[in-house]
VOBAZA-888536 format. One line per field, with one value per residue (C-alpha): residue number from 0; x, y, z; residue in three letters. Coordinates in nm, 4 decimals, always signed. Example, Ala and Ser with C-alpha at 12.3 -4.5 7.8 and 13.67 -1.06 7.14 Angstrom:
i <- (0 1)
u <- (+1.2300 +1.3670)
v <- (-0.4500 -0.1060)
w <- (+0.7800 +0.7140)
aa <- (Ala Ser)
END
This chain:
i <- (0 1 2 3 4 5 6 7 8 9 10 11 12 13 14 15 16 17 18 19 20 21 22 23 24 25 26 27 28 29 30 31 32 33 34 35 36 37 38 39 40 41 42 43 44 45 46 47 48 49 50 51 52 53 54 55 56 57 58 59 60 61 62 63 64 65 66 67 68 69 70 71 72 73 74 75 76 77 78 79 80 81 82 83 84 85 86 87 88 89 90 91 92 93 94 95 96 97 98 99 100 101 102 103 104 105 106 107 108 109 110 111 112 113 114 115 116 117 118 119 120 121 122 123 124 125 126 127 128 129 130 131 132 133 134 135 136 137 138 139 140 141 142 143 144 145 146 147 148 149 150 151 152 153 154 155 156 157 158 159 160 161 162 163 164 165 166 167 168 169 170 171 172 173 174 175 176 177 178 179 180 181 182 183)
u <- (+10.3738 +10.2038 +10.4099 +10.3579 +10.3433 +10.6391 +10.4338 +10.0796 +9.8197 +9.6958 +9.3693 +9.5549 +9.7602 +9.4513 +9.2726 +9.5691 +9.5760 +9.2021 +9.2559 +9.5444 +9.3227 +9.0525 +9.0050 +9.1607 +9.1454 +9.0421 +9.3234 +9.3071 +9.3256 +9.6239 +9.8847 +9.7062 +9.7008 +10.0729 +10.1302 +9.9203 +10.0940 +10.4362 +10.3503 +10.2258 +10.5401 +10.7669 +10.6000 +10.5750 +10.8506 +10.7791 +10.4064 +10.4072 +10.0560 +10.1427 +10.4761 +10.3091 +10.0209 +10.2491 +10.4678 +10.1635 +10.0207 +10.3482 +10.3471 +10.0143 +10.0972 +10.2912 +10.4213 +10.5007 +10.8744 +10.9731 +11.1855 +11.0760 +11.4011 +11.3835 +11.0268 +11.1338 +11.4184 +11.1748 +10.9227 +11.1875 +11.3182 +10.9647 +10.9009 +11.2377 +11.1634 +10.8216 +10.9874 +11.2324 +10.9979 +10.7382 +10.9873 +10.9900 +10.6201 +10.4869 +10.2826 +10.5574 +10.8148 +10.5894 +10.5071 +10.8791 +10.9175 +10.6411 +10.7997 +11.1425 +10.9922 +10.7428 +10.8881 +11.2611 +11.2450 +11.4628 +11.3137 +11.6452 +11.6069 +11.2322 +11.2408 +11.3997 +11.1480 +10.8580 +10.9973 +11.0372 +10.6886 +10.5351 +10.7169 +10.5996 +10.2455 +10.2366 +10.3564 +10.0741 +9.8227 +9.9374 +9.8960 +9.5538 +9.4244 +9.5512 +9.3769 +9.0584 +9.0476 +9.1066 +8.8303 +8.5817 +8.6590 +8.6127 +8.2865 +8.1753 +7.8568 +7.7555 +7.8239 +8.1597 +8.2783 +8.1720 +8.3704 +8.6670 +8.6550 +8.6390 +8.9300 +9.1218 +9.1321 +9.2767 +9.5130 +9.6633 +9.7285 +9.8878 +10.0820 +10.1481 +10.4540 +10.3069 +10.2803 +10.0650 +9.8132 +9.8208 +9.7435 +9.4353 +9.3164 +9.3432 +9.1437 +8.8785 +8.8365 +8.8273 +8.5678 +8.3597 +8.3760 +8.2783 +7.9853 +7.8683 +7.9588 +8.2238 +8.2384 +8.5256)
v <- (+6.9780 +7.2802 +7.5886 +7.7961 +8.1662 +8.3612 +8.6723 +8.7252 +8.8401 +9.1972 +9.0756 +8.8990 +9.2096 +9.4306 +9.1859 +9.1872 +9.5675 +9.5779 +9.3441 +9.5550 +9.8646 +9.7113 +9.9017 +10.2200 +10.5102 +10.3078 +10.3392 +9.9887 +9.8295 +10.0307 +9.7910 +9.5049 +9.7138 +9.7791 +9.4044 +9.3328 +9.6054 +9.4838 +9.1313 +9.2653 +9.4753 +9.1867 +8.9604 +9.2319 +9.4903 +9.6650 +9.7236 +10.1024 +10.1515 +9.9273 +10.1024 +10.4442 +10.3391 +10.1692 +10.4803 +10.7000 +10.4618 +10.4471 +10.8265 +10.8013 +10.5020 +10.4862 +10.1330 +10.0124 +9.9768 +10.1455 +10.4571 +10.7593 +10.7784 +10.4104 +10.4608 +10.7627 +10.5659 +10.2913 +10.5415 +10.7201 +10.3884 +10.2864 +10.6192 +10.6136 +10.2586 +10.3704 +10.6519 +10.4159 +10.1269 +10.3695 +10.5065 +10.8305 +10.8954 +11.2298 +11.1094 +10.9093 +11.1824 +11.4454 +11.2113 +11.1727 +11.5489 +11.6065 +11.3585 +11.5187 +11.8661 +11.8120 +11.5234 +11.5579 +11.9401 +11.9328 +12.1723 +12.1826 +11.8108 +11.8393 +12.1303 +11.9387 +11.6589 +11.9042 +12.0497 +11.7052 +11.6013 +11.9206 +11.8769 +11.5174 +11.6061 +11.8820 +11.6355 +11.4026 +11.6884 +11.7926 +11.4355 +11.4017 +11.7325 +11.6619 +11.3228 +11.4687 +11.7426 +11.4891 +11.2631 +11.5489 +11.6637 +11.3070 +11.2769 +11.5855 +11.6710 +12.0232 +11.9505 +11.7848 +12.0671 +12.3272 +12.1414 +12.1203 +12.4947 +12.5749 +12.3441 +12.4800 +12.8252 +12.6948 +12.4500 +12.7264 +12.9359 +12.6534 +12.5077 +12.7995 +12.6335 +12.2868 +12.1883 +11.8960 +12.1187 +12.3762 +12.1024 +11.9696 +12.3230 +12.4064 +12.0926 +12.1801 +12.5322 +12.4222 +12.1556 +12.4067 +12.6532 +12.3804 +12.2775 +12.6388 +12.6758 +12.9405 +13.2126 +13.1845)
w <- (+8.6840 +8.8397 +8.8994 +9.2082 +9.1194 +9.2543 +9.3114 +9.4333 +9.1826 +9.1813 +9.3309 +9.6122 +9.6891 +9.6937 +9.9234 +10.1644 +10.1527 +10.2277 +10.5227 +10.6528 +10.6413 +10.8619 +11.1848 +11.0465 +11.2870 +11.5916 +11.8463 +12.0000 +11.6537 +11.5293 +11.6637 +11.4882 +11.1705 +11.2037 +11.2322 +10.9199 +10.7201 +10.8287 +10.7136 +10.3800 +10.3287 +10.4321 +10.1754 +9.9075 +9.9590 +9.6292 +9.6902 +9.7087 +9.8562 +10.1512 +10.2072 +10.2105 +10.4301 +10.6826 +10.6905 +10.7563 +11.0158 +11.2077 +11.2308 +11.4170 +11.6339 +11.9574 +11.9683 +12.3181 +12.3720 +12.0454 +12.0813 +11.8804 +11.6843 +11.5944 +11.4700 +11.2636 +11.1058 +11.0053 +10.8675 +10.6639 +10.5269 +10.4242 +10.2515 +10.0744 +9.9600 +9.8299 +9.6355 +9.4690 +9.3874 +9.2487 +8.9986 +9.1967 +9.1408 +9.2607 +9.5593 +9.7355 +9.6640 +9.8238 +10.1143 +10.1881 +10.1597 +10.4161 +10.6539 +10.6265 +10.6598 +10.9412 +11.1414 +11.0760 +11.0598 +10.7494 +10.4975 +10.3092 +10.2292 +10.1733 +9.9278 +9.6367 +9.6950 +9.6868 +9.3637 +9.2076 +9.3180 +9.1801 +8.8484 +8.8147 +8.9186 +8.6555 +8.3909 +8.4908 +8.4877 +8.1402 +8.0154 +8.1786 +8.0445 +7.6932 +7.7042 +7.8461 +7.5842 +7.3069 +7.4438 +7.4672 +7.1130 +6.9852 +7.1787 +6.9852 +7.1705 +7.2563 +7.6259 +7.5673 +7.3410 +7.5975 +7.8638 +7.6264 +7.5594 +7.9325 +8.0140 +7.7136 +7.8693 +8.1947 +8.0246 +7.8097 +8.1202 +8.3160 +8.0209 +7.7820 +7.6268 +7.5808 +7.2179 +7.3200 +7.4983 +7.2183 +6.9644 +7.1438 +7.2265 +6.8563 +6.7697 +7.0299 +6.8956 +6.5322 +6.6108 +6.8103 +6.5197 +6.2729 +6.4947 +6.5430 +6.9114 +6.8381 +6.5789 +6.3316)
aa <- (Met Thr Lys Thr Pro Leu His Pro Thr Val Glu Glu Leu Leu Glu Lys Leu Arg Glu Ala Arg Glu Gly Arg Gly Val Glu Pro Leu Arg Leu Glu Gln Val Arg Arg Tyr Arg Glu Leu Val Ala Glu Asn Pro Thr Phe Thr Pro Ala Leu Leu Glu Leu Gly Arg Leu Leu Gln Leu Thr Asp Glu Pro Gly Val Glu Thr Glu Lys Ala Phe Val Glu Ile Gln Arg Leu Leu Glu Gln Ala Val Glu Val Ser Gly Arg Ala Ala Ala Pro Val Val Glu Leu Gly Tyr Phe Leu Asp Thr Ile Arg Asn Ser Ser Glu Lys Ala Thr Pro Leu Tyr Glu Glu Gly Ala Arg Lys Ala Leu Glu Thr Leu Glu Asp Ala Trp Ala Gly Leu Leu Arg Ala Trp Val His Glu Arg Thr Lys Glu Ser Leu Lys Lys Ala Leu Glu Leu Ser Glu Leu Ala Glu Lys Val Phe Pro Asp Ser Gly Arg Ile Gln Gly Val Val His Asp Ala Arg Asn Thr Ala Ile His Asp Gly Leu Leu Lys Pro)
END
């Protein structure tokens, strides 16, 4: 007995997203794009990239017979859905903030979203820089250690209270001293 998968594969989703993107930016094809994105979102309501892209596309598209307020309600619903299904990731949170700020003229609702998005983006940046520093130290070439020392200076300024950053900066400096790139 063969089971039919309940969900499309990642490859299938990416192919549908690629198809939905076809004709991007060309005015006569936008309505067709909207249709393809709506189908993709209807079939996969937790696919954040499609939710965000449909929300953005609808902001640029005047659909015949659709009132502006009705379009804005749909866009806001799509962006709110993207925020929730993404686990409140930085990009969708900021996207919703921009919409509320620029389209809905509601900076009081947008400001907490901007703050949340910035906080989450900084957490991601801290993780990425700590990983990058660690990778460059482990690579242990003259070039990689120089890059690690340069990034260390910036990382310490941006994240002065981060034990994680301080640890990899310490490792980078000790390795550079050991390898003769820095004086003890």
